[in-house]
C-alpha positions in Angstrom: 56.3 103.6 113.7 53.6 106.1 114.6 54.4 109.7 115.6 51.9 109.8 118.5 53.6 106.7 120.1 56.5 109.0 121.2 54.2 110.5 123.8 50.5 109.8 123.7 50.7 106.0 124.0 53.4 106.0 126.7 52.6 104.2 129.9 54.8 106.4 132.2 53.7 110.0 131.3 55.7 111.5 134.2 58.9 110.7 132.3 57.8 112.9 129.4 58.8 116.4 130.3 58.7 117.9 126.7 55.0 118.2 126.0 55.4 120.0 122.7 54.0 118.5 119.5 55.7 115.0 119.2 58.4 114.7 116.5 58.4 112.2 113.8 60.4 109.1 114.7 63.6 108.4 112.7 65.3 105.0 112.3 69.0 105.2 111.6 69.6 101.8 110.0 73.2 100.3 109.9 74.5 97.9 107.3 74.4 95.0 109.9 70.7 95.5 110.4 70.9 97.2 113.8 69.3 100.6 114.2 69.0 103.7 116.4 65.5 105.1 116.9 65.5 108.9 117.4 63.4 112.0 116.4 64.0 115.4 114.9 65.7 118.0 117.1 63.4 120.7 118.6 60.3 118.5 118.7 58.4 117.1 121.7 57.7 113.6 123.0 60.3 111.1 124.2 62.3 108.3 122.6 63.2 106.0 125.5 63.5 102.3 126.2 59.9 102.4 127.4 58.3 104.2 124.4 60.2 102.0 121.9 59.3 98.8 123.9 55.6 99.9 123.7 56.0 100.0 119.9 57.7 96.6 119.8 54.8 95.1 121.7 52.2 96.7 119.5 50.1 94.4 117.4 52.2 91.3 117.8 51.3 87.9 119.3 54.1 85.3 119.5 57.7 86.6 119.3 58.2 85.1 115.8 56.7 88.0 113.8 55.8 87.0 110.3 56.5 89.6 107.6 56.5 89.4 103.8 60.3 89.3 103.5 61.5 87.9 106.9 60.4 86.3 110.2 61.7 88.6 113.0 62.3 87.2 116.4 61.3 89.9 118.8 62.6 88.0 121.8 66.1 88.5 120.5 66.0 92.3 120.2 68.3 94.1 122.6 66.9 97.6 123.5 69.3 100.1 125.1 69.3 103.8 125.7 72.0 105.3 123.5 71.7 108.9 124.5 68.9 111.6 124.9 66.0 110.6 122.6 68.2 107.8 121.1 67.5 104.0 121.5 69.6 101.3 120.0 68.1 98.1 118.6 70.7 95.4 118.2 71.1 91.6 118.0 67.8 91.0 116.3 67.5 87.5 114.9 65.4 86.4 111.9 64.7 83.7 109.3 63.3 83.4 105.8 59.6 84.2 105.4 57.0 81.4 105.7 54.5 80.6 102.9 51.8 82.4 104.8 51.4 86.1 105.8 50.3 87.4 109.2 47.5 89.9 109.4 49.2 91.7 112.2 48.2 92.4 116.0 49.2 94.3 120.2 50.0 98.6 127.3 50.6 100.3 133.9 50.5 98.4 137.0 53.1 99.3 139.6 56.3 99.4 137.6 54.7 97.7 134.6 54.1 99.2 131.2 51.4 97.9 128.8 50.3 98.1 125.2 47.3 96.6 123.5 45.6 96.5 120.1 43.6 94.4 117.7 43.6 92.6 114.3 40.5 91.1 113.0 38.8 89.2 115.9 42.0 89.1 118.1 43.0 91.3 120.9 46.6 91.5 122.1 48.1 92.8 125.3 51.8 93.1 125.9 53.4 93.9 129.3 56.9 94.8 130.2 58.7 95.7 133.5 61.3 98.3 134.5 63.5 95.9 136.5 64.2 92.2 137.1 62.2 92.0 140.4 59.1 93.5 138.8 59.4 91.2 135.8 59.7 88.2 138.1 56.5 89.2 139.9 54.7 89.9 136.6 55.5 86.5 135.3 54.2 84.9 138.4 51.1 87.0 138.6 49.9 87.3 135.0 49.2 83.7 134.2 46.5 82.7 131.7 44.3 81.6 134.6 44.8 84.9 136.4 44.0 86.9 133.2 40.7 85.1 133.0 40.0 86.1 136.6 40.9 89.8 136.0 39.0 89.9 132.7 35.9 87.7 133.2 34.5 88.7 129.8 37.5 86.9 128.3 37.0 83.7 130.4 35.5 81.7 127.5 38.0 83.0 124.9 41.1 81.3 123.6 44.1 82.9 125.3 47.7 82.4 124.2 50.5 83.6 126.5 54.1 84.1 125.5 57.0 85.3 127.7 60.0 87.1 126.2 62.9 87.0 128.6 65.3 89.1 126.6 40.8 89.6 123.4 37.4 90.5 124.0 36.4 92.4 120.9 33.8 90.2 119.2 34.5 89.1 115.6 36.4 92.3 114.9 36.0 96.1 115.1 33.5 96.2 112.2 31.2 93.6 114.0 31.0 95.1 117.5 29.5 98.2 119.1 31.3 97.8 122.4 33.5 100.7 123.6 37.1 100.4 122.7 36.3 98.0 119.8 39.9 98.1 118.7 41.2 97.0 122.1 43.5 100.1 122.3 42.8 100.6 125.9 42.7 96.9 126.9 46.1 97.2 128.6 45.0 100.1 130.8 41.7 98.3 131.5 43.6 95.3 132.8 45.9 97.5 134.8 42.8 99.0 136.6 42.2 95.6 138.2 43.4 95.3 141.8 46.2 92.8 142.5 48.4 92.0 145.5 52.0 93.3 144.9 55.1 92.9 147.1 55.7 95.9 149.4 59.1 96.7 147.9 57.5 97.1 144.4 55.0 99.7 145.6 56.1 103.4 145.6 55.7 105.1 149.0 53.4 107.7 147.4 50.8 104.9 146.9 50.9 104.0 150.6 51.2 107.3 152.4 47.8 108.9 152.7 46.5 106.6 149.9 42.8 107.1 149.1 42.7 103.4 148.4 42.1 102.3 152.0 41.0 98.7 152.1 42.3 98.0 148.6 44.9 95.3 147.7 47.5 98.0 147.8 46.7 98.5 151.5 47.0 94.7 151.9 50.5 95.0 150.4 51.8 97.0 153.4 54.2 95.4 155.8 54.4 96.2 159.5 
């Protein structure tokens, strides 16, 4: 777990009110395999369901995450706020390791967080929602076909999509001169694309006096 992920890589920066130097994350691991993610007292940043979710989505592909000693099923992890700057991770399933190792991989629309990254020639983008309605819309909107429309430079690439209910970077960072060669900003790049969203998911601040006149956000207004 990286220290800067407690603040710098968060999608919802308005939630982070302590802008001091981020503290080092701490995992309090119990005998049953559950854990509580927290940080040192008196340090900045934020340990929340959102910041921890961003880390869980970082550099993974399918939910079955291959490790040298165990295969972890990320779609079984229960993530809950357990107090200020304390997030509990429970009910995580796993199985014995396979005979191969994974060279790992991993993001904001309205109400959606995102995290992206790279490994070798692969780019990964993970999205999550703050509530069930937004998640339902996200699943409908962000199909593989829609992703190809929003990111035309990825239209000819192989795209794998995985949904957990509970990229365009050439042959790899060393072989490309394009900006963001490690796909760290791919999630925000995708979130900069205009999409039509249901009116009830769009905050009033985006509609009242919005400078985006004529944009899809305007089209999301209801009489």
